[in-house]
C-alpha positions as CSV (number, residue, x, y, z in Angstrom):
1,X,0.0,0.0,0.0
2,X,1.2,3.5,-0.8
3,X,2.3,5.8,1.9
4,X,1.3,9.5,1.9
5,X,4.7,10.5,0.6
6,X,4.2,8.5,-2.6
7,X,0.9,10.3,-3.2
8,X,2.7,13.7,-2.6
9,X,5.4,12.8,-5.1
10,X,2.7,11.8,-7.6
11,X,0.7,14.9,-6.9
12,X,3.4,17.4,-7.9
13,X,3.8,16.3,-11.6
14,X,0.0,16.0,-11.9
15,X,-0.4,19.6,-10.8
16,X,2.4,20.8,-13.0
17,X,1.0,19.0,-16.0
18,X,-2.4,20.5,-15.4
19,X,-1.1,24.0,-15.1
20,X,1.2,23.6,-18.1
21,X,-1.8,22.5,-20.2
22,X,-3.6,25.7,-19.0
23,X,-0.7,27.9,-20.0
24,X,-0.4,26.3,-23.4
25,X,-4.2,26.3,-23.9
26,X,-4.4,22.6,-24.3
27,X,-8.1,22.4,-23.2
28,X,-8.8,18.7,-23.5
29,X,-5.7,17.5,-21.6
30,X,-6.0,20.4,-19.1
31,X,-9.6,19.5,-18.2
32,X,-8.8,15.8,-18.1
33,X,-6.0,16.5,-15.6
34,X,-8.4,18.1,-13.1
35,X,-9.8,14.8,-12.0
36,X,-6.5,13.0,-11.1
37,X,-5.0,16.1,-9.6
38,X,-7.9,16.8,-7.3
39,X,-8.4,13.1,-6.5
40,X,-4.8,12.7,-5.4
41,X,-5.1,15.9,-3.3
42,X,-8.2,14.5,-1.7
43,X,-6.5,11.2,-0.9
44,X,-3.6,13.0,0.7
45,X,-6.0,15.2,2.7
46,X,-8.0,12.2,3.9
47,X,-5.0,10.2,4.8
48,X,-3.5,13.1,6.8
49,X,-6.7,13.4,8.8
50,X,-5.7,10.4,10.8
51,X,-2.2,11.7,11.6
52,X,-1.0,13.0,14.9
53,X,0.5,16.2,13.4
54,X,-1.5,19.0,12.0
55,X,-0.6,18.4,8.3
56,X,-4.3,17.9,7.5
57,X,-4.8,21.7,7.5
58,X,-2.0,22.3,5.0
59,X,-3.2,19.4,2.8
60,X,-6.8,20.8,3.0
61,X,-5.4,24.2,1.9
62,X,-3.7,22.6,-1.1
63,X,-7.0,20.8,-2.0
64,X,-8.8,24.2,-1.8
65,X,-6.1,25.8,-3.9
66,X,-6.2,23.2,-6.6
67,X,-10.0,23.4,-6.7
68,X,-10.0,27.2,-7.1
69,X,-7.1,26.9,-9.6
70,X,-9.1,24.4,-11.7
71,X,-12.2,26.5,-11.6
72,X,-10.3,29.5,-12.8
73,X,-8.7,27.4,-15.6
74,X,-12.2,26.3,-16.7
75,X,-13.5,29.9,-16.7
76,X,-10.6,30.9,-19.0
77,X,-11.0,27.9,-21.3
78,X,-14.7,28.6,-21.8
79,X,-14.5,32.4,-21.8
80,X,-16.4,33.0,-18.6
81,X,-14.1,35.7,-17.4
82,X,-17.0,37.4,-15.6
83,X,-17.3,34.6,-13.0
84,X,-13.7,33.6,-12.5
85,X,-13.5,35.8,-9.4
86,X,-15.5,33.1,-7.6
87,X,-12.2,31.2,-7.5
88,X,-11.4,33.5,-4.6
89,X,-13.7,31.5,-2.3
90,X,-11.6,28.3,-2.3
91,X,-8.4,30.4,-2.2
92,X,-9.7,32.1,0.9
93,X,-10.7,28.8,2.4
94,X,-7.2,27.6,1.8
95,X,-5.7,30.7,3.5
96,X,-8.0,30.1,6.5
97,X,-6.8,26.5,6.7
98,X,-3.2,27.6,6.7
99,X,-4.0,30.2,9.3
100,X,-5.6,27.6,11.5
101,X,-2.5,25.3,11.0
102,X,-0.2,28.1,12.3
103,X,-2.6,28.9,15.2
104,X,-2.4,25.3,16.3
105,X,1.4,25.3,15.9
106,X,1.8,28.6,17.8
107,X,-0.4,27.8,20.7
108,X,-0.7,24.5,22.6
109,X,-3.9,23.1,24.0
110,X,-3.5,25.2,27.2
111,X,-3.3,28.4,25.2
112,X,0.4,28.8,25.9
113,X,2.7,30.0,23.1
114,X,4.9,27.4,21.5
115,X,8.1,27.9,19.6
116,X,7.8,26.9,16.0
């Protein structure tokens, strides 16, 4: 069975390929790459949920980011520029996830400040 690290190493080239297709305006391949890229990000997020560290929140932020990024790509591919700003919602959710991650890292359960 794959460990989370294997999924992370698979995820990076998927994301790069999806964004390269976007840049080169290769619609069919770019749209096709959305499914495996988001799927692997979802698997990583779900697997990290069981972990003892707080990596879940970072992985959730990545999942939100890729979702927003994919939505933005679709808006550009299909000339819906007027609604691409809605991609800001998953981007904002990702930033909130990262902020929560650092809140957990900075403060322990007793509310005392930790050193990163």
